[in-house]
Residue frames relative to the residue before (quaternion, step in Angstrom):
aa qw qx qy qz dx dy dz
M 1.0000 0.0000 0.0000 0.0000 0.00 0.00 0.00
I 0.5533 0.6194 -0.4034 0.3840 3.59 1.14 -0.49
R 0.6112 0.5432 -0.3622 0.4474 3.59 1.05 -0.65
K 0.6649 0.4848 -0.3036 0.4803 3.55 1.06 -0.72
L 0.7150 0.4663 -0.2578 0.4527 3.58 0.95 -0.88
I 0.7572 0.3297 -0.1915 0.5303 3.57 0.84 -0.95
S 0.1611 0.7659 -0.5954 0.1815 3.50 0.46 1.21
P 0.6821 -0.4783 0.3305 0.4435 3.60 -1.17 0.28
L 0.6162 0.5510 -0.3500 0.4407 3.59 1.05 -0.68
I 0.6607 0.4933 -0.3039 0.4772 3.59 0.93 -0.87
I 0.6380 0.5259 -0.3289 0.4563 3.58 0.96 -0.84
I 0.6603 0.5005 -0.3022 0.4713 3.59 0.94 -0.87
I 0.6499 0.5118 -0.3184 0.4630 3.59 0.94 -0.86
V 0.6659 0.4926 -0.3026 0.4715 3.59 0.90 -0.92
F 0.6391 0.5178 -0.3371 0.4581 3.60 0.97 -0.77
F 0.6831 0.4744 -0.3037 0.4649 3.61 0.88 -0.84
I 0.6011 0.5238 -0.3588 0.4853 3.60 1.09 -0.61
S 0.6561 0.5034 -0.3054 0.4721 3.58 0.94 -0.88
L 0.6452 0.5275 -0.3112 0.4568 3.56 0.98 -0.86
I 0.6493 0.5034 -0.3095 0.4788 3.59 0.97 -0.85
L 0.6519 0.5068 -0.3177 0.4662 3.59 0.97 -0.84
V 0.6676 0.5005 -0.3050 0.4590 3.58 0.92 -0.88
L 0.6964 0.4801 -0.2860 0.4503 3.59 0.86 -0.91
N 0.7424 0.4027 -0.2242 0.4862 3.60 1.13 -0.55
S 0.6872 0.4086 -0.2856 0.5284 3.58 1.24 0.08
P 0.4151 -0.7385 0.4686 0.2506 3.59 -0.53 1.11
S 0.6798 0.4848 -0.3110 0.4541 3.61 0.94 -0.79
L 0.6445 0.4765 -0.3266 0.5008 3.60 1.09 -0.57
S 0.6489 0.5614 -0.3078 0.4112 3.55 1.01 -0.88
N 0.7667 0.3282 -0.2054 0.5121 3.60 0.95 -0.75
G 0.5609 -0.6654 0.3552 0.3413 3.58 1.28 0.23
T 0.5463 0.6383 -0.3976 0.3689 3.60 1.17 0.35
A 0.4660 0.6792 -0.4559 0.3371 3.63 1.21 -0.08
T 0.5843 -0.6139 0.4116 0.3352 3.54 -1.05 0.80
I 0.6605 0.5536 -0.3157 0.3969 3.58 0.95 -0.85
I 0.7639 0.3075 -0.2052 0.5289 3.62 1.12 -0.42
R 0.3779 0.6901 -0.5207 0.3314 3.57 1.17 0.44
D 0.6441 -0.5871 0.3375 0.3557 3.54 -1.02 0.86
D 0.6952 0.4800 -0.2937 0.4472 3.58 0.79 -0.98
F 0.6489 0.5122 -0.3236 0.4602 3.59 1.00 -0.76
V 0.6730 0.5088 -0.3022 0.4436 3.59 0.83 -1.01
L 0.6956 0.4654 -0.2847 0.4675 3.58 0.82 -0.95
S 0.6444 0.5046 -0.3230 0.4752 3.60 1.00 -0.76
F 0.6447 0.5391 -0.3078 0.4461 3.56 0.93 -0.96
L 0.7280 0.4195 -0.2477 0.4823 3.57 0.74 -1.03
G 0.6164 0.5427 -0.3441 0.4550 3.60 1.08 -0.64
I 0.6476 0.5095 -0.3130 0.4723 3.57 1.00 -0.82
F 0.6965 0.4568 -0.2879 0.4726 3.59 0.86 -0.87
S 0.6035 0.5324 -0.3574 0.4740 3.58 1.10 -0.57
S 0.6591 0.4938 -0.2991 0.4819 3.58 0.95 -0.85
L 0.6362 0.5311 -0.3234 0.4568 3.56 1.00 -0.80
A 0.6624 0.5020 -0.3070 0.4636 3.57 0.92 -0.89
I 0.6542 0.4967 -0.3143 0.4759 3.59 0.96 -0.81
A 0.6447 0.5146 -0.3206 0.4656 3.60 0.98 -0.79
I 0.6458 0.5131 -0.3212 0.4654 3.58 0.97 -0.81
I 0.6526 0.4998 -0.3235 0.4687 3.60 0.90 -0.84
T 0.6524 0.5131 -0.3178 0.4585 3.58 0.93 -0.85
F 0.6727 0.4937 -0.2876 0.4701 3.56 0.94 -0.90
L 0.7384 0.4451 -0.2406 0.4457 3.56 0.86 -0.94
Y 0.5193 0.6542 -0.4266 0.3469 3.58 1.12 -0.46
S 0.6695 0.4821 -0.3062 0.4749 3.58 0.91 -0.86
N 0.6485 0.5073 -0.3260 0.4646 3.59 1.02 -0.72
I 0.6287 0.5207 -0.3343 0.4710 3.58 1.01 -0.77
E 0.6529 0.5060 -0.3157 0.4668 3.58 0.96 -0.82
R 0.6414 0.5140 -0.3287 0.4652 3.61 0.99 -0.75
I 0.6355 0.5132 -0.3301 0.4730 3.58 1.00 -0.78
R 0.6594 0.5055 -0.3082 0.4633 3.58 0.92 -0.89
E 0.6510 0.5024 -0.3159 0.4733 3.59 0.99 -0.79
S 0.6303 0.5326 -0.3300 0.4584 3.59 1.02 -0.77
V 0.6499 0.5074 -0.3129 0.4714 3.55 0.99 -0.81
V 0.6721 0.4950 -0.3010 0.4611 3.58 0.90 -0.89
E 0.6964 0.4845 -0.2737 0.4531 3.58 0.93 -0.90
N 0.6618 0.4969 -0.3126 0.4663 3.59 1.05 -0.70
K 0.2650 -0.8060 0.5142 0.1252 3.56 -0.37 1.24
N 0.6264 0.5693 -0.3337 0.4150 3.58 1.22 -0.33
I 0.5798 0.5518 -0.3886 0.4564 3.58 1.22 -0.21
K 0.2972 -0.8028 0.4988 0.1352 3.54 -0.51 1.23
D 0.7751 0.3051 -0.1670 0.5275 3.59 0.92 -0.86
K 0.0399 -0.8416 0.5376 -0.0338 3.53 0.59 1.27
G 0.6088 0.5806 -0.3431 0.4178 3.55 1.07 -0.72
T 0.6221 0.5473 -0.3386 0.4459 3.57 1.07 -0.74
F 0.6731 0.4773 -0.2912 0.4840 3.57 0.91 -0.94
E 0.6366 0.5323 -0.3215 0.4561 3.56 1.01 -0.85
N 0.6788 0.4911 -0.2872 0.4642 3.57 0.90 -0.93
K 0.6504 0.5175 -0.3211 0.4539 3.60 0.99 -0.80
T 0.6804 0.4717 -0.3053 0.4704 3.60 0.88 -0.87
L 0.6371 0.5152 -0.3278 0.4704 3.57 1.03 -0.73
A 0.6420 0.5206 -0.3200 0.4630 3.59 1.02 -0.80
I 0.6389 0.5179 -0.3276 0.4650 3.59 0.99 -0.78
F 0.6562 0.5012 -0.3136 0.4690 3.56 0.93 -0.86
K 0.6420 0.5141 -0.3227 0.4684 3.61 0.98 -0.78
E 0.6227 0.5352 -0.3390 0.4592 3.60 1.02 -0.78
L 0.6605 0.4998 -0.3029 0.4713 3.55 0.91 -0.92
Q 0.6355 0.5287 -0.3221 0.4615 3.55 1.01 -0.79
H 0.6815 0.4817 -0.2917 0.4673 3.61 0.86 -0.92
D 0.6347 0.5259 -0.3323 0.4584 3.59 1.01 -0.78
T 0.6635 0.5046 -0.3038 0.4613 3.56 0.92 -0.89
I 0.6481 0.5027 -0.3176 0.4757 3.58 0.96 -0.83
F 0.6448 0.5174 -0.3284 0.4568 3.60 0.96 -0.80
I 0.6574 0.4977 -0.3159 0.4693 3.60 0.92 -0.86
F 0.6321 0.5234 -0.3326 0.4646 3.58 1.00 -0.77
F 0.6817 0.4706 -0.2949 0.4762 3.60 0.90 -0.88
S 0.5811 0.5492 -0.3738 0.4701 3.60 1.15 -0.49
L 0.6323 0.5261 -0.3178 0.4716 3.55 1.03 -0.83
V 0.6701 0.4813 -0.2935 0.4830 3.58 0.90 -0.93
G 0.6457 0.5312 -0.3154 0.4487 3.59 0.97 -0.86
C 0.6638 0.4855 -0.3082 0.4782 3.59 0.94 -0.83
F 0.6132 0.5388 -0.3488 0.4605 3.57 1.03 -0.72
L 0.6667 0.4901 -0.2962 0.4771 3.58 0.95 -0.88
L 0.6373 0.5213 -0.3294 0.4621 3.60 1.00 -0.75
I 0.6216 0.5308 -0.3361 0.4679 3.57 1.06 -0.74
L 0.6552 0.4961 -0.3099 0.4780 3.57 1.00 -0.79
L 0.6842 0.4995 -0.2843 0.4489 3.59 0.94 -0.88
R 0.5628 0.6239 -0.3887 0.3780 3.58 1.10 -0.59
N 0.7690 0.3713 -0.1856 0.4862 3.56 0.98 -0.82
I 0.5929 0.5458 -0.3757 0.4576 3.58 1.25 0.07
D 0.1868 -0.7648 0.6081 0.1021 3.52 -0.93 0.96
F 0.2062 -0.7796 0.5836 0.0956 3.54 -0.54 1.20
S 0.2107 -0.8164 0.5261 0.1106 3.56 -0.16 1.26
L 0.6574 0.5061 -0.3156 0.4605 3.59 1.12 -0.59
I 0.7601 0.2859 -0.1575 0.5619 3.56 1.09 -0.68
R 0.0218 -0.7870 0.6160 -0.0241 3.54 -0.60 1.13
I 0.1996 -0.7603 0.6081 0.1108 3.51 -0.73 1.07
S 0.2039 -0.7785 0.5812 0.1212 3.52 -0.55 1.13
M 0.0152 -0.7955 0.6036 -0.0510 3.50 -0.52 1.25
I 0.4359 -0.7340 0.4694 0.2258 3.50 -0.83 1.03
F 0.8528 0.1348 -0.0250 0.5040 3.56 0.69 -1.01
I 0.7467 0.3433 -0.2088 0.5300 3.62 1.20 0.05
S 0.3484 -0.7262 0.5532 0.2125 3.55 -1.05 0.78
K 0.6915 -0.4584 0.3563 0.4298 3.54 -1.34 0.15
I 0.6376 0.5260 -0.3197 0.4632 3.60 0.99 -0.83
Q 0.6680 0.4963 -0.2982 0.4674 3.58 0.95 -0.87
L 0.6389 0.5215 -0.3265 0.4617 3.59 0.99 -0.78
I 0.6777 0.4769 -0.2908 0.4783 3.58 0.89 -0.91
A 0.6275 0.5188 -0.3351 0.4741 3.60 1.01 -0.74
S 0.6467 0.5166 -0.3167 0.4633 3.60 0.99 -0.80
L 0.6622 0.4980 -0.3053 0.4693 3.57 0.97 -0.83
E 0.6481 0.5063 -0.3201 0.4703 3.60 0.98 -0.81
L 0.6564 0.4982 -0.3088 0.4749 3.57 0.94 -0.87
S 0.6178 0.5378 -0.3391 0.4627 3.60 1.04 -0.72
L 0.6687 0.4944 -0.3048 0.4642 3.58 0.91 -0.88
I 0.6259 0.5218 -0.3380 0.4709 3.58 1.05 -0.70
L 0.6772 0.4867 -0.2953 0.4662 3.59 0.88 -0.91
L 0.6624 0.4877 -0.3071 0.4786 3.60 0.99 -0.77
T 0.5841 0.5461 -0.3688 0.4740 3.59 1.17 -0.48
F 0.6073 0.5334 -0.3473 0.4755 3.58 1.06 -0.70
V 0.6305 0.5224 -0.3302 0.4697 3.59 1.00 -0.80
S 0.6492 0.5114 -0.3130 0.4680 3.59 0.98 -0.81
V 0.6469 0.5059 -0.3196 0.4728 3.58 0.98 -0.81
I 0.6193 0.5211 -0.3406 0.4785 3.59 1.01 -0.75
D 0.6502 0.5111 -0.3087 0.4699 3.58 1.00 -0.80
I 0.6221 0.5265 -0.3375 0.4711 3.60 1.03 -0.74
I 0.6502 0.5039 -0.3134 0.4745 3.58 0.95 -0.85
G 0.6392 0.5156 -0.3219 0.4711 3.59 1.00 -0.79
S 0.6375 0.5220 -0.3218 0.4664 3.58 1.03 -0.75
L 0.6217 0.5375 -0.3387 0.4582 3.57 1.03 -0.74
F 0.6793 0.4763 -0.2889 0.4777 3.57 0.92 -0.89
N 0.6155 0.5279 -0.3470 0.4712 3.61 1.07 -0.63
L 0.6422 0.5162 -0.3210 0.4669 3.57 1.02 -0.77
V 0.6317 0.5166 -0.3263 0.4771 3.58 1.01 -0.78
E 0.6403 0.5258 -0.3183 0.4607 3.59 1.01 -0.82
I 0.6583 0.4917 -0.3103 0.4781 3.60 0.93 -0.85
S 0.6349 0.5331 -0.3263 0.4541 3.57 0.98 -0.84
S 0.6769 0.4765 -0.2992 0.4746 3.58 0.94 -0.83
L 0.6196 0.5295 -0.3452 0.4653 3.62 1.08 -0.62
V 0.6406 0.5079 -0.3222 0.4773 3.58 1.00 -0.80
T 0.6474 0.5110 -0.3085 0.4739 3.57 0.97 -0.85
K 0.6459 0.5216 -0.3113 0.4626 3.57 0.99 -0.87
H 0.6525 0.4993 -0.3106 0.4779 3.61 0.94 -0.87
S 0.6517 0.5190 -0.3193 0.4516 3.57 0.96 -0.81
E 0.6922 0.4712 -0.2756 0.4720 3.60 0.94 -0.87
E 0.6415 0.5351 -0.3293 0.4401 3.61 1.01 -0.72
N 0.7504 0.4145 -0.2068 0.4715 3.53 1.03 -0.77
K 0.5072 0.6417 -0.4333 0.3785 3.60 1.19 0.23
């Protein structure tokens, strides 16, 4: 689902929302807000990255058990559907985790770029400073991480739904 949610349109919308928030908030605009402080951003994204990895590790065994149940149950006629759904859920979790990891790396790079002055390259910006641009990008990555976490939660509920369908098929055919 992350591919559907994190489309270029969503990324652009989130960036413009972040930009509006940064331009209209003095603490976000000058980089002093707690939510975009370096330690908070890195801790926040590190925690969610660890959470996503822990969820994938925990769910992998459950996904394998569901797949084995489907294969072993001879009464389930559309085994391919269950197989495809569980594989799709695992892929979603994988993409979400990779996205959160790249958000962490991106924020780390933005933190490094904030303090570097490129004397050879001057970006002429009409209405936004370098600090505001970096704050907007960091806030965008935080908001998109929330979208990824929502997607992870949705994947968990989809897995529970598939598990209950497999259980239901098994009980109906006994």
